[in-house]
N, C-alpha and C positions, 0 to 999 in steps of 0.2 A: 849442299843447299838444304835449307829447311822449308817446310810447307808454308810458313808465313812469308817467305820471300818469293813464292811462286807467282807466275803471271797468269792473268785471266785469259781463258780460252786455250790453255795448254793442258796436255796430259802428262801425268807423272806416275812413277812407280815408287812405292814406299820401300826404302832400303833398310831402315832401322828406326825403332822408337827408343829414344835416348833415356827417357824418364824411368822412374821405378815407383813401385807402390800403387796406391789407389788411382793416381792420375793415369799411369800407364795402363792399368786394368780397364779403366773407363774408356780410354781411347780404343783399346782393343775390342771391348764389348760393342762399340759403335761400328765395328767391321773394318777398322783401319789397322790391318795387320801387314806383316812383311810380304812383299811381292804383290800387293793389291794395287790395281790401277785406279787413279783418282783424276777426275777432270775438274779443274777450277772454273766454275761457272760464272761467279761474280763476287765482288767485294762490296760490302755496304758503303754508303756514301762517306762515312767518317772513317773508313778503313777497317772496321771491326764489326761483325764477324765475316768469315769467308763462307761462301756457299759452294759446296762440293757435290759432285755426282760420283757415287761409287757403288758397286754391287747392285745396280738397278734402283737406287733410291737417292734422294737429296738429303744432304746433311749440312747443318750450319755449325761452324767450329770457330771458337775464339782464337785470335792470333796468339795469345799467351799459350794456349794448348797446342797450336800448330808449330810452335817453336821447338818442340821436342821430337818432331817427326822429320827424319831425314828422307829426302826424295831425290829422284833422278828423272830428268825430262825424257819423255818418249816422243819420238817423231812419228806423227800420223798424218 
């Protein structure tokens, strides 16, 4: 499953970042790296962007960027 398919109110762990080059580096610079836990807080009314909580801060991420992040749901 990719992060753009994630449900609001659920926790996920990043398994892999599929992209390469500048986009992958930008995603990783935001703190979204392998084995990082992410909470999907909400989605904007028109579906884009996603608002995430990770590493103690809030992050907004476009769905196009979230497509390259593979995640696995964590039961909490």
